[in-house]
mmCIF entry with sequence, helices, sheets and N, C-alpha, C, O atoms, coordinates in Angstrom:
data_MODEL
# 
_entry.id   MODEL 
# 
_entity.id                         1 
_entity.type                       polymer 
_entity.pdbx_number_of_molecules   1 
# 
_entity_poly.entity_id                      1 
_entity_poly.type                           'polypeptide(L)' 
_entity_poly.nstd_linkage                   no 
_entity_poly.nstd_monomer                   no 
_entity_poly.pdbx_seq_one_letter_code       MTDEDYMKIALELAQQAASVGEVPVGAIVVSGNEIVGFGFNSPICRHDPCGRC 
_entity_poly.pdbx_seq_one_letter_code_can   MTDEDYMKIALELAQQAASVGEVPVGAIVVSGNEIVGFGFNSPICRHDPCGRC 
_entity_poly.pdbx_strand_id                 A 
# 
loop_
_entity_poly_seq.entity_id 
_entity_poly_seq.num 
_entity_poly_seq.mon_id 
_entity_poly_seq.hetero 
1 1  MET n 
1 2  THR n 
1 3  ASP n 
1 4  GLU n 
1 5  ASP n 
1 6  TYR n 
1 7  MET n 
1 8  LYS n 
1 9  ILE n 
1 10 ALA n 
1 11 LEU n 
1 12 GLU n 
1 13 LEU n 
1 14 ALA n 
1 15 GLN n 
1 16 GLN n 
1 17 ALA n 
1 18 ALA n 
1 19 SER n 
1 20 VAL n 
1 21 GLY n 
1 22 GLU n 
1 23 VAL n 
1 24 PRO n 
1 25 VAL n 
1 26 GLY n 
1 27 ALA n 
1 28 ILE n 
1 29 VAL n 
1 30 VAL n 
1 31 SER n 
1 32 GLY n 
1 33 ASN n 
1 34 GLU n 
1 35 ILE n 
1 36 VAL n 
1 37 GLY n 
1 38 PHE n 
1 39 GLY n 
1 40 PHE n 
1 41 ASN n 
1 42 SER n 
1 43 PRO n 
1 44 ILE n 
1 45 CYS n 
1 46 ARG n 
1 47 HIS n 
1 48 ASP n 
1 49 PRO n 
1 50 CYS n 
1 51 GLY n 
1 52 ARG n 
1 53 CYS n 
# 
_struct_asym.id          A 
_struct_asym.entity_id   1 
# 
loop_
_struct_conf.conf_type_id 
_struct_conf.id 
_struct_conf.pdbx_PDB_helix_id 
_struct_conf.beg_label_comp_id 
_struct_conf.beg_label_asym_id 
_struct_conf.beg_label_seq_id 
_struct_conf.pdbx_beg_PDB_ins_code 
_struct_conf.end_label_comp_id 
_struct_conf.end_label_asym_id 
_struct_conf.end_label_seq_id 
_struct_conf.pdbx_end_PDB_ins_code 
_struct_conf.beg_auth_comp_id 
_struct_conf.beg_auth_asym_id 
_struct_conf.beg_auth_seq_id 
_struct_conf.end_auth_comp_id 
_struct_conf.end_auth_asym_id 
_struct_conf.end_auth_seq_id 
_struct_conf.pdbx_PDB_helix_class 
_struct_conf.details 
_struct_conf.pdbx_PDB_helix_length 
HELX_P HELX_P1 AA1 ASP A 3  ? SER A 19 ? ASP A 3  SER A 19 1 ? 17 
HELX_P HELX_P2 AA2 PRO A 43 ? ARG A 46 ? PRO A 43 ARG A 46 1 ? 4  
# 
_struct_conf_type.id          HELX_P 
_struct_conf_type.criteria    ? 
_struct_conf_type.reference   ? 
# 
_struct_sheet.id               AA1 
_struct_sheet.type             ? 
_struct_sheet.number_strands   2 
_struct_sheet.details          ? 
# 
_struct_sheet_order.sheet_id     AA1 
_struct_sheet_order.range_id_1   1 
_struct_sheet_order.range_id_2   2 
_struct_sheet_order.offset       ? 
_struct_sheet_order.sense        anti-parallel 
# 
loop_
_struct_sheet_range.sheet_id 
_struct_sheet_range.id 
_struct_sheet_range.beg_label_comp_id 
_struct_sheet_range.beg_label_asym_id 
_struct_sheet_range.beg_label_seq_id 
_struct_sheet_range.pdbx_beg_PDB_ins_code 
_struct_sheet_range.end_label_comp_id 
_struct_sheet_range.end_label_asym_id 
_struct_sheet_range.end_label_seq_id 
_struct_sheet_range.pdbx_end_PDB_ins_code 
_struct_sheet_range.beg_auth_comp_id 
_struct_sheet_range.beg_auth_asym_id 
_struct_sheet_range.beg_auth_seq_id 
_struct_sheet_range.end_auth_comp_id 
_struct_sheet_range.end_auth_asym_id 
_struct_sheet_range.end_auth_seq_id 
AA1 1 GLY A 26 ? SER A 31 ? GLY A 26 SER A 31 
AA1 2 GLU A 34 ? PHE A 40 ? GLU A 34 PHE A 40 
# 
loop_
_atom_site.group_PDB 
_atom_site.id 
_atom_site.type_symbol 
_atom_site.label_atom_id 
_atom_site.label_alt_id 
_atom_site.label_comp_id 
_atom_site.label_asym_id 
_atom_site.label_entity_id 
_atom_site.label_seq_id 
_atom_site.pdbx_PDB_ins_code 
_atom_site.Cartn_x 
_atom_site.Cartn_y 
_atom_site.Cartn_z 
_atom_site.occupancy 
_atom_site.B_iso_or_equiv 
_atom_site.pdbx_formal_charge 
_atom_site.auth_seq_id 
_atom_site.auth_comp_id 
_atom_site.auth_asym_id 
_atom_site.auth_atom_id 
_atom_site.pdbx_PDB_model_num 
ATOM 1   N N  . MET A 1 1  ? 0.849   -1.188 0.000  1.00 0.00 ? 1  MET A N  1 
ATOM 2   C CA . MET A 1 1  ? 0.000   0.000  0.000  1.00 0.00 ? 1  MET A CA 1 
ATOM 3   C C  . MET A 1 1  ? 0.890   1.245  0.000  1.00 0.00 ? 1  MET A C  1 
ATOM 4   O O  . MET A 1 1  ? 2.028   1.225  0.468  1.00 0.00 ? 1  MET A O  1 
ATOM 5   N N  . THR A 1 2  ? 0.334   2.312  -0.536 1.00 0.00 ? 2  THR A N  1 
ATOM 6   C CA . THR A 1 2  ? 1.064   3.581  -0.576 1.00 0.00 ? 2  THR A CA 1 
ATOM 7   C C  . THR A 1 2  ? 0.573   4.498  0.536  1.00 0.00 ? 2  THR A C  1 
ATOM 8   O O  . THR A 1 2  ? -0.430  4.218  1.192  1.00 0.00 ? 2  THR A O  1 
ATOM 9   N N  . ASP A 1 3  ? 1.294   5.596  0.737  1.00 0.00 ? 3  ASP A N  1 
ATOM 10  C CA . ASP A 1 3  ? 0.862   6.596  1.715  1.00 0.00 ? 3  ASP A CA 1 
ATOM 11  C C  . ASP A 1 3  ? -0.531  7.114  1.367  1.00 0.00 ? 3  ASP A C  1 
ATOM 12  O O  . ASP A 1 3  ? -1.340  7.379  2.256  1.00 0.00 ? 3  ASP A O  1 
ATOM 13  N N  . GLU A 1 4  ? -0.807  7.258  0.071  1.00 0.00 ? 4  GLU A N  1 
ATOM 14  C CA . GLU A 1 4  ? -2.135  7.728  -0.349 1.00 0.00 ? 4  GLU A CA 1 
ATOM 15  C C  . GLU A 1 4  ? -3.221  6.732  0.053  1.00 0.00 ? 4  GLU A C  1 
ATOM 16  O O  . GLU A 1 4  ? -4.310  7.139  0.457  1.00 0.00 ? 4  GLU A O  1 
ATOM 17  N N  . ASP A 1 5  ? -2.943  5.451  -0.051 1.00 0.00 ? 5  ASP A N  1 
ATOM 18  C CA . ASP A 1 5  ? -3.897  4.424  0.376  1.00 0.00 ? 5  ASP A CA 1 
ATOM 19  C C  . ASP A 1 5  ? -4.186  4.546  1.872  1.00 0.00 ? 5  ASP A C  1 
ATOM 20  O O  . ASP A 1 5  ? -5.338  4.475  2.301  1.00 0.00 ? 5  ASP A O  1 
ATOM 21  N N  . TYR A 1 6  ? -3.129  4.730  2.654  1.00 0.00 ? 6  TYR A N  1 
ATOM 22  C CA . TYR A 1 6  ? -3.312  4.873  4.100  1.00 0.00 ? 6  TYR A CA 1 
ATOM 23  C C  . TYR A 1 6  ? -4.099  6.129  4.428  1.00 0.00 ? 6  TYR A C  1 
ATOM 24  O O  . TYR A 1 6  ? -4.943  6.121  5.324  1.00 0.00 ? 6  TYR A O  1 
ATOM 25  N N  . MET A 1 7  ? -3.827  7.205  3.709  1.00 0.00 ? 7  MET A N  1 
ATOM 26  C CA . MET A 1 7  ? -4.558  8.454  3.947  1.00 0.00 ? 7  MET A CA 1 
ATOM 27  C C  . MET A 1 7  ? -6.031  8.283  3.613  1.00 0.00 ? 7  MET A C  1 
ATOM 28  O O  . MET A 1 7  ? -6.885  8.816  4.321  1.00 0.00 ? 7  MET A O  1 
ATOM 29  N N  . LYS A 1 8  ? -6.345  7.557  2.558  1.00 0.00 ? 8  LYS A N  1 
ATOM 30  C CA . LYS A 1 8  ? -7.746  7.312  2.209  1.00 0.00 ? 8  LYS A CA 1 
ATOM 31  C C  . LYS A 1 8  ? -8.468  6.575  3.331  1.00 0.00 ? 8  LYS A C  1 
ATOM 32  O O  . LYS A 1 8  ? -9.626  6.871  3.629  1.00 0.00 ? 8  LYS A O  1 
ATOM 33  N N  . ILE A 1 9  ? -7.790  5.623  3.948  1.00 0.00 ? 9  ILE A N  1 
ATOM 34  C CA . ILE A 1 9  ? -8.385  4.894  5.065  1.00 0.00 ? 9  ILE A CA 1 
ATOM 35  C C  . ILE A 1 9  ? -8.627  5.841  6.240  1.00 0.00 ? 9  ILE A C  1 
ATOM 36  O O  . ILE A 1 9  ? -9.689  5.803  6.861  1.00 0.00 ? 9  ILE A O  1 
ATOM 37  N N  . ALA A 1 10 ? -7.646  6.689  6.545  1.00 0.00 ? 10 ALA A N  1 
ATOM 38  C CA . ALA A 1 10 ? -7.800  7.647  7.642  1.00 0.00 ? 10 ALA A CA 1 
ATOM 39  C C  . ALA A 1 10 ? -8.949  8.615  7.351  1.00 0.00 ? 10 ALA A C  1 
ATOM 40  O O  . ALA A 1 10 ? -9.692  8.977  8.263  1.00 0.00 ? 10 ALA A O  1 
ATOM 41  N N  . LEU A 1 11 ? -9.102  9.032  6.115  1.00 0.00 ? 11 LEU A N  1 
ATOM 42  C CA . LEU A 1 11 ? -10.201 9.932  5.753  1.00 0.00 ? 11 LEU A CA 1 
ATOM 43  C C  . LEU A 1 11 ? -11.556 9.229  5.857  1.00 0.00 ? 11 LEU A C  1 
ATOM 44  O O  . LEU A 1 11 ? -12.550 9.851  6.228  1.00 0.00 ? 11 LEU A O  1 
ATOM 45  N N  . GLU A 1 12 ? -11.597 7.940  5.531  1.00 0.00 ? 12 GLU A N  1 
ATOM 46  C CA . GLU A 1 12 ? -12.836 7.177  5.701  1.00 0.00 ? 12 GLU A CA 1 
ATOM 47  C C  . GLU A 1 12 ? -13.209 7.079  7.178  1.00 0.00 ? 12 GLU A C  1 
ATOM 48  O O  . GLU A 1 12 ? -14.384 7.169  7.533  1.00 0.00 ? 12 GLU A O  1 
ATOM 49  N N  . LEU A 1 13 ? -12.207 6.896  8.036  1.00 0.00 ? 13 LEU A N  1 
ATOM 50  C CA . LEU A 1 13 ? -12.464 6.870  9.475  1.00 0.00 ? 13 LEU A CA 1 
ATOM 51  C C  . LEU A 1 13 ? -12.961 8.225  9.962  1.00 0.00 ? 13 LEU A C  1 
ATOM 52  O O  . LEU A 1 13 ? -13.845 8.295  10.816 1.00 0.00 ? 13 LEU A O  1 
ATOM 53  N N  . ALA A 1 14 ? -12.396 9.298  9.423  1.00 0.00 ? 14 ALA A N  1 
ATOM 54  C CA . ALA A 1 14 ? -12.863 10.639 9.784  1.00 0.00 ? 14 ALA A CA 1 
ATOM 55  C C  . ALA A 1 14 ? -14.320 10.831 9.376  1.00 0.00 ? 14 ALA A C  1 
ATOM 56  O O  . ALA A 1 14 ? -15.096 11.456 10.099 1.00 0.00 ? 14 ALA A O  1 
ATOM 57  N N  . GLN A 1 15 ? -14.682 10.301 8.233  1.00 0.00 ? 15 GLN A N  1 
ATOM 58  C CA . GLN A 1 15 ? -16.072 10.385 7.781  1.00 0.00 ? 15 GLN A CA 1 
ATOM 59  C C  . GLN A 1 15 ? -16.991 9.616  8.725  1.00 0.00 ? 15 GLN A C  1 
ATOM 60  O O  . GLN A 1 15 ? -18.109 10.054 8.996  1.00 0.00 ? 15 GLN A O  1 
ATOM 61  N N  . GLN A 1 16 ? -16.532 8.484  9.222  1.00 0.00 ? 16 GLN A N  1 
ATOM 62  C CA . GLN A 1 16 ? -17.325 7.723  10.190 1.00 0.00 ? 16 GLN A CA 1 
ATOM 63  C C  . GLN A 1 16 ? -17.557 8.555  11.450 1.00 0.00 ? 16 GLN A C  1 
ATOM 64  O O  . GLN A 1 16 ? -18.659 8.561  11.998 1.00 0.00 ? 16 GLN A O  1 
ATOM 65  N N  . ALA A 1 17 ? -16.527 9.251  11.904 1.00 0.00 ? 17 ALA A N  1 
ATOM 66  C CA . ALA A 1 17 ? -16.664 10.118 13.073 1.00 0.00 ? 17 ALA A CA 1 
ATOM 67  C C  . ALA A 1 17 ? -17.689 11.207 12.805 1.00 0.00 ? 17 ALA A C  1 
ATOM 68  O O  . ALA A 1 17 ? -18.557 11.465 13.639 1.00 0.00 ? 17 ALA A O  1 
ATOM 69  N N  . ALA A 1 18 ? -17.595 11.842 11.655 1.00 0.00 ? 18 ALA A N  1 
ATOM 70  C CA . ALA A 1 18 ? -18.535 12.915 11.309 1.00 0.00 ? 18 ALA A CA 1 
ATOM 71  C C  . ALA A 1 18 ? -19.963 12.394 11.233 1.00 0.00 ? 18 ALA A C  1 
ATOM 72  O O  . ALA A 1 18 ? -20.901 13.104 11.598 1.00 0.00 ? 18 ALA A O  1 
ATOM 73  N N  . SER A 1 19 ? -20.139 11.170 10.764 1.00 0.00 ? 19 SER A N  1 
ATOM 74  C CA . SER A 1 19 ? -21.494 10.634 10.597 1.00 0.00 ? 19 SER A CA 1 
ATOM 75  C C  . SER A 1 19 ? -22.200 10.383 11.923 1.00 0.00 ? 19 SER A C  1 
ATOM 76  O O  . SER A 1 19 ? -23.424 10.262 11.953 1.00 0.00 ? 19 SER A O  1 
ATOM 77  N N  . VAL A 1 20 ? -21.444 10.302 13.024 1.00 0.00 ? 20 VAL A N  1 
ATOM 78  C CA . VAL A 1 20 ? -22.070 10.148 14.342 1.00 0.00 ? 20 VAL A CA 1 
ATOM 79  C C  . VAL A 1 20 ? -21.977 11.428 15.170 1.00 0.00 ? 20 VAL A C  1 
ATOM 80  O O  . VAL A 1 20 ? -22.165 11.404 16.386 1.00 0.00 ? 20 VAL A O  1 
ATOM 81  N N  . GLY A 1 21 ? -21.685 12.553 14.496 1.00 0.00 ? 21 GLY A N  1 
ATOM 82  C CA . GLY A 1 21 ? -21.694 13.849 15.165 1.00 0.00 ? 21 GLY A CA 1 
ATOM 83  C C  . GLY A 1 21 ? -20.402 14.238 15.853 1.00 0.00 ? 21 GLY A C  1 
ATOM 84  O O  . GLY A 1 21 ? -20.385 15.173 16.653 1.00 0.00 ? 21 GLY A O  1 
ATOM 85  N N  . GLU A 1 22 ? -19.326 13.542 15.558 1.00 0.00 ? 22 GLU A N  1 
ATOM 86  C CA . GLU A 1 22 ? -18.032 13.857 16.154 1.00 0.00 ? 22 GLU A CA 1 
ATOM 87  C C  . GLU A 1 22 ? -17.239 14.789 15.244 1.00 0.00 ? 22 GLU A C  1 
ATOM 88  O O  . GLU A 1 22 ? -17.584 14.983 14.079 1.00 0.00 ? 22 GLU A O  1 
ATOM 89  N N  . VAL A 1 23 ? -16.175 15.360 15.794 1.00 0.00 ? 23 VAL A N  1 
ATOM 90  C CA . VAL A 1 23 ? -15.235 16.124 14.983 1.00 0.00 ? 23 VAL A CA 1 
ATOM 91  C C  . VAL A 1 23 ? -14.561 15.115 14.046 1.00 0.00 ? 23 VAL A C  1 
ATOM 92  O O  . VAL A 1 23 ? -14.091 14.077 14.513 1.00 0.00 ? 23 VAL A O  1 
ATOM 93  N N  . PRO A 1 24 ? -14.501 15.387 12.749 1.00 0.00 ? 24 PRO A N  1 
ATOM 94  C CA . PRO A 1 24 ? -14.004 14.394 11.796 1.00 0.00 ? 24 PRO A CA 1 
ATOM 95  C C  . PRO A 1 24 ? -12.489 14.215 11.820 1.00 0.00 ? 24 PRO A C  1 
ATOM 96  O O  . PRO A 1 24 ? -11.759 14.851 11.059 1.00 0.00 ? 24 PRO A O  1 
ATOM 97  N N  . VAL A 1 25 ? -12.033 13.336 12.710 1.00 0.00 ? 25 VAL A N  1 
ATOM 98  C CA . VAL A 1 25 ? -10.618 13.006 12.811 1.00 0.00 ? 25 VAL A CA 1 
ATOM 99  C C  . VAL A 1 25 ? -10.491 11.488 12.775 1.00 0.00 ? 25 VAL A C  1 
ATOM 100 O O  . VAL A 1 25 ? -11.115 10.796 13.579 1.00 0.00 ? 25 VAL A O  1 
ATOM 101 N N  . GLY A 1 26 ? -9.695  10.965 11.855 1.00 0.00 ? 26 GLY A N  1 
ATOM 102 C CA . GLY A 1 26 ? -9.422  9.541  11.772 1.00 0.00 ? 26 GLY A CA 1 
ATOM 103 C C  . GLY A 1 26 ? -7.929  9.307  11.766 1.00 0.00 ? 26 GLY A C  1 
ATOM 104 O O  . GLY A 1 26 ? -7.166  10.162 11.317 1.00 0.00 ? 26 GLY A O  1 
ATOM 105 N N  . ALA A 1 27 ? -7.504  8.154  12.259 1.00 0.00 ? 27 ALA A N  1 
ATOM 106 C CA . ALA A 1 27 ? -6.068  7.873  12.306 1.00 0.00 ? 27 ALA A CA 1 
ATOM 107 C C  . ALA A 1 27 ? -5.818  6.378  12.142 1.00 0.00 ? 27 ALA A C  1 
ATOM 108 O O  . ALA A 1 27 ? -6.648  5.546  12.510 1.00 0.00 ? 27 ALA A O  1 
ATOM 109 N N  . ILE A 1 28 ? -4.663  6.060  11.586 1.00 0.00 ? 28 ILE A N  1 
ATOM 110 C CA . ILE A 1 28 ? -4.209  4.677  11.520 1.00 0.00 ? 28 ILE A CA 1 
ATOM 111 C C  . ILE A 1 28 ? -2.755  4.632  11.961 1.00 0.00 ? 28 ILE A C  1 
ATOM 112 O O  . ILE A 1 28 ? -2.031  5.622  11.856 1.00 0.00 ? 28 ILE A O  1 
ATOM 113 N N  . VAL A 1 29 ? -2.336  3.475  12.455 1.00 0.00 ? 29 VAL A N  1 
ATOM 114 C CA . VAL A 1 29 ? -0.938  3.245  12.819 1.00 0.00 ? 29 VAL A CA 1 
ATOM 115 C C  . VAL A 1 29 ? -0.436  2.137  11.902 1.00 0.00 ? 29 VAL A C  1 
ATOM 116 O O  . VAL A 1 29 ? -1.034  1.063  11.820 1.00 0.00 ? 29 VAL A O  1 
ATOM 117 N N  . VAL A 1 30 ? 0.664   2.411  11.219 1.00 0.00 ? 30 VAL A N  1 
ATOM 118 C CA . VAL A 1 30 ? 1.221   1.462  10.257 1.00 0.00 ? 30 VAL A CA 1 
ATOM 119 C C  . VAL A 1 30 ? 2.627   1.074  10.703 1.00 0.00 ? 30 VAL A C  1 
ATOM 120 O O  . VAL A 1 30 ? 3.449   1.931  11.027 1.00 0.00 ? 30 VAL A O  1 
ATOM 121 N N  . SER A 1 31 ? 2.888   -0.227 10.716 1.00 0.00 ? 31 SER A N  1 
ATOM 122 C CA . SER A 1 31 ? 4.222   -0.747 11.008 1.00 0.00 ? 31 SER A CA 1 
ATOM 123 C C  . SER A 1 31 ? 4.633   -1.609 9.824  1.00 0.00 ? 31 SER A C  1 
ATOM 124 O O  . SER A 1 31 ? 3.989   -2.615 9.528  1.00 0.00 ? 31 SER A O  1 
ATOM 125 N N  . GLY A 1 32 ? 5.691   -1.219 9.156  1.00 0.00 ? 32 GLY A N  1 
ATOM 126 C CA . GLY A 1 32 ? 6.058   -1.900 7.917  1.00 0.00 ? 32 GLY A CA 1 
ATOM 127 C C  . GLY A 1 32 ? 4.987   -1.598 6.888  1.00 0.00 ? 32 GLY A C  1 
ATOM 128 O O  . GLY A 1 32 ? 4.758   -0.432 6.567  1.00 0.00 ? 32 GLY A O  1 
ATOM 129 N N  . ASN A 1 33 ? 4.338   -2.599 6.373  1.00 0.00 ? 33 ASN A N  1 
ATOM 130 C CA . ASN A 1 33 ? 3.212   -2.403 5.456  1.00 0.00 ? 33 ASN A CA 1 
ATOM 131 C C  . ASN A 1 33 ? 1.908   -2.893 6.060  1.00 0.00 ? 33 ASN A C  1 
ATOM 132 O O  . ASN A 1 33 ? 0.947   -3.149 5.335  1.00 0.00 ? 33 ASN A O  1 
ATOM 133 N N  . GLU A 1 34 ? 1.863   -3.027 7.378  1.00 0.00 ? 34 GLU A N  1 
ATOM 134 C CA . GLU A 1 34 ? 0.691   -3.574 8.050  1.00 0.00 ? 34 GLU A CA 1 
ATOM 135 C C  . GLU A 1 34 ? 0.032   -2.522 8.942  1.00 0.00 ? 34 GLU A C  1 
ATOM 136 O O  . GLU A 1 34 ? 0.709   -1.842 9.713  1.00 0.00 ? 34 GLU A O  1 
ATOM 137 N N  . ILE A 1 35 ? -1.274  -2.395 8.833  1.00 0.00 ? 35 ILE A N  1 
ATOM 138 C CA . ILE A 1 35 ? -2.027  -1.517 9.727  1.00 0.00 ? 35 ILE A CA 1 
ATOM 139 C C  . ILE A 1 35 ? -2.166  -2.243 11.055 1.00 0.00 ? 35 ILE A C  1 
ATOM 140 O O  . ILE A 1 35 ? -2.758  -3.320 11.123 1.00 0.00 ? 35 ILE A O  1 
ATOM 141 N N  . VAL A 1 36 ? -1.620  -1.650 12.108 1.00 0.00 ? 36 VAL A N  1 
ATOM 142 C CA . VAL A 1 36 ? -1.651  -2.289 13.419 1.00 0.00 ? 36 VAL A CA 1 
ATOM 143 C C  . VAL A 1 36 ? -2.633  -1.615 14.376 1.00 0.00 ? 36 VAL A C  1 
ATOM 144 O O  . VAL A 1 36 ? -2.882  -2.120 15.471 1.00 0.00 ? 36 VAL A O  1 
ATOM 145 N N  . GLY A 1 37 ? -3.188  -0.479 13.966 1.00 0.00 ? 37 GLY A N  1 
ATOM 146 C CA . GLY A 1 37 ? -4.179  0.212  14.776 1.00 0.00 ? 37 GLY A CA 1 
ATOM 147 C C  . GLY A 1 37 ? -4.929  1.222  13.955 1.00 0.00 ? 37 GLY A C  1 
ATOM 148 O O  . GLY A 1 37 ? -4.411  1.747  12.970 1.00 0.00 ? 37 GLY A O  1 
ATOM 149 N N  . PHE A 1 38 ? -6.172  1.499  14.368 1.00 0.00 ? 38 PHE A N  1 
ATOM 150 C CA . PHE A 1 38 ? -6.965  2.507  13.682 1.00 0.00 ? 38 PHE A CA 1 
ATOM 151 C C  . PHE A 1 38 ? -8.093  2.960  14.596 1.00 0.00 ? 38 PHE A C  1 
ATOM 152 O O  . PHE A 1 38 ? -8.461  2.267  15.545 1.00 0.00 ? 38 PHE A O  1 
ATOM 153 N N  . GLY A 1 39 ? -8.636  4.136  14.293 1.00 0.00 ? 39 GLY A N  1 
ATOM 154 C CA . GLY A 1 39 ? -9.742  4.649  15.081 1.00 0.00 ? 39 GLY A CA 1 
ATOM 155 C C  . GLY A 1 39 ? -10.148 6.033  14.622 1.00 0.00 ? 39 GLY A C  1 
ATOM 156 O O  . GLY A 1 39 ? -9.568  6.597  13.694 1.00 0.00 ? 39 GLY A O  1 
ATOM 157 N N  . PHE A 1 40 ? -11.164 6.574  15.295 1.00 0.00 ? 40 PHE A N  1 
ATOM 158 C CA . PHE A 1 40 ? -11.586 7.932  15.000 1.00 0.00 ? 40 PHE A CA 1 
ATOM 159 C C  . PHE A 1 40 ? -12.007 8.633  16.271 1.00 0.00 ? 40 PHE A C  1 
ATOM 160 O O  . PHE A 1 40 ? -12.231 8.004  17.306 1.00 0.00 ? 40 PHE A O  1 
ATOM 161 N N  . ASN A 1 41 ? -12.111 9.938  16.177 1.00 0.00 ? 41 ASN A N  1 
ATOM 162 C CA . ASN A 1 41 ? -12.447 10.802 17.289 1.00 0.00 ? 41 ASN A CA 1 
ATOM 163 C C  . ASN A 1 41 ? -13.805 10.414 17.880 1.00 0.00 ? 41 ASN A C  1 
ATOM 164 O O  . ASN A 1 41 ? -14.752 10.174 17.131 1.00 0.00 ? 41 ASN A O  1 
ATOM 165 N N  . SER A 1 42 ? -13.915 10.349 19.208 1.00 0.00 ? 42 SER A N  1 
ATOM 166 C CA . SER A 1 42 ? -15.205 10.020 19.803 1.00 0.00 ? 42 SER A CA 1 
ATOM 167 C C  . SER A 1 42 ? -15.429 10.592 21.207 1.00 0.00 ? 42 SER A C  1 
ATOM 168 O O  . SER A 1 42 ? -16.120 9.954  22.001 1.00 0.00 ? 42 SER A O  1 
ATOM 169 N N  . PRO A 1 43 ? -14.881 11.759 21.550 1.00 0.00 ? 43 PRO A N  1 
ATOM 170 C CA . PRO A 1 43 ? -15.097 12.273 22.903 1.00 0.00 ? 43 PRO A CA 1 
ATOM 171 C C  . PRO A 1 43 ? -16.542 12.678 23.183 1.00 0.00 ? 43 PRO A C  1 
ATOM 172 O O  . PRO A 1 43 ? -16.986 12.610 24.329 1.00 0.00 ? 43 PRO A O  1 
ATOM 173 N N  . ILE A 1 44 ? -17.271 13.091 22.170 1.00 0.00 ? 44 ILE A N  1 
ATOM 174 C CA . ILE A 1 44 ? -18.657 13.491 22.383 1.00 0.00 ? 44 ILE A CA 1 
ATOM 175 C C  . ILE A 1 44 ? -19.487 12.276 22.774 1.00 0.00 ? 44 ILE A C  1 
ATOM 176 O O  . ILE A 1 44 ? -20.235 12.323 23.751 1.00 0.00 ? 44 ILE A O  1 
ATOM 177 N N  . CYS A 1 45 ? -19.361 11.198 22.022 1.00 0.00 ? 45 CYS A N  1 
ATOM 178 C CA . CYS A 1 45 ? -20.126 9.980  22.318 1.00 0.00 ? 45 CYS A CA 1 
ATOM 179 C C  . CYS A 1 45 ? -19.739 9.372  23.644 1.00 0.00 ? 45 CYS A C  1 
ATOM 180 O O  . CYS A 1 45 ? -20.590 8.862  24.373 1.00 0.00 ? 45 CYS A O  1 
ATOM 181 N N  . ARG A 1 46 ? -18.460 9.422  23.960 1.00 0.00 ? 46 ARG A N  1 
ATOM 182 C CA . ARG A 1 46 ? -18.022 8.796  25.212 1.00 0.00 ? 46 ARG A CA 1 
ATOM 183 C C  . ARG A 1 46 ? -18.549 9.539  26.434 1.00 0.00 ? 46 ARG A C  1 
ATOM 184 O O  . ARG A 1 46 ? -18.548 8.989  27.536 1.00 0.00 ? 46 ARG A O  1 
ATOM 185 N N  . HIS A 1 47 ? -18.994 10.768 26.258 1.00 0.00 ? 47 HIS A N  1 
ATOM 186 C CA . HIS A 1 47 ? -19.492 11.545 27.386 1.00 0.00 ? 47 HIS A CA 1 
ATOM 187 C C  . HIS A 1 47 ? -20.987 11.822 27.283 1.00 0.00 ? 47 HIS A C  1 
ATOM 188 O O  . HIS A 1 47 ? -21.495 12.737 27.931 1.00 0.00 ? 47 HIS A O  1 
ATOM 189 N N  . ASP A 1 48 ? -21.689 11.043 26.478 1.00 0.00 ? 48 ASP A N  1 
ATOM 190 C CA . ASP A 1 48 ? -23.139 11.201 26.297 1.00 0.00 ? 48 ASP A CA 1 
ATOM 191 C C  . ASP A 1 48 ? -23.855 10.328 27.322 1.00 0.00 ? 48 ASP A C  1 
ATOM 192 O O  . ASP A 1 48 ? -23.860 9.106  27.175 1.00 0.00 ? 48 ASP A O  1 
ATOM 193 N N  . PRO A 1 49 ? -24.458 10.912 28.354 1.00 0.00 ? 49 PRO A N  1 
ATOM 194 C CA . PRO A 1 49 ? -25.114 10.109 29.381 1.00 0.00 ? 49 PRO A CA 1 
ATOM 195 C C  . PRO A 1 49 ? -26.343 9.356  28.876 1.00 0.00 ? 49 PRO A C  1 
ATOM 196 O O  . PRO A 1 49 ? -26.816 8.435  29.542 1.00 0.00 ? 49 PRO A O  1 
ATOM 197 N N  . CYS A 1 50 ? -26.856 9.729  27.730 1.00 0.00 ? 50 CYS A N  1 
ATOM 198 C CA . CYS A 1 50 ? -28.028 9.043  27.169 1.00 0.00 ? 50 CYS A CA 1 
ATOM 199 C C  . CYS A 1 50 ? -27.640 7.832  26.349 1.00 0.00 ? 50 CYS A C  1 
ATOM 200 O O  . CYS A 1 50 ? -28.504 7.026  26.003 1.00 0.00 ? 50 CYS A O  1 
ATOM 201 N N  . GLY A 1 51 ? -26.357 7.679  26.025 1.00 0.00 ? 51 GLY A N  1 
ATOM 202 C CA . GLY A 1 51 ? -25.899 6.542  25.235 1.00 0.00 ? 51 GLY A CA 1 
ATOM 203 C C  . GLY A 1 51 ? -26.448 6.530  23.816 1.00 0.00 ? 51 GLY A C  1 
ATOM 204 O O  . GLY A 1 51 ? -26.690 5.462  23.252 1.00 0.00 ? 51 GLY A O  1 
ATOM 205 N N  . ARG A 1 52 ? -26.647 7.712  23.234 1.00 0.00 ? 52 ARG A N  1 
ATOM 206 C CA . ARG A 1 52 ? -27.200 7.790  21.873 1.00 0.00 ? 52 ARG A CA 1 
ATOM 207 C C  . ARG A 1 52 ? -26.205 7.462  20.779 1.00 0.00 ? 52 ARG A C  1 
ATOM 208 O O  . ARG A 1 52 ? -26.607 7.301  19.626 1.00 0.00 ? 52 ARG A O  1 
ATOM 209 N N  . CYS A 1 53 ? -24.945 7.357  21.088 1.00 0.00 ? 53 CYS A N  1 
ATOM 210 C CA . CYS A 1 53 ? -23.929 7.118  20.048 1.00 0.00 ? 53 CYS A CA 1 
ATOM 211 C C  . CYS A 1 53 ? -23.562 5.663  19.968 1.00 0.00 ? 53 CYS A C  1 
ATOM 212 O O  . CYS A 1 53 ? -22.724 5.282  19.150 1.00 0.00 ? 53 CYS A O  1 
# 
């Protein structure tokens, strides 16, 4: 995979964050050519006492 491929994945994760009302931030961790971690921003959902997220 290329850096552009990894960036596309991070942008897709950011879109997932935006779709649930979060700030659109996505990230991946790459070691060698393997994705070893990924996620997106979720502080709003983690602090929602109603559990709507």
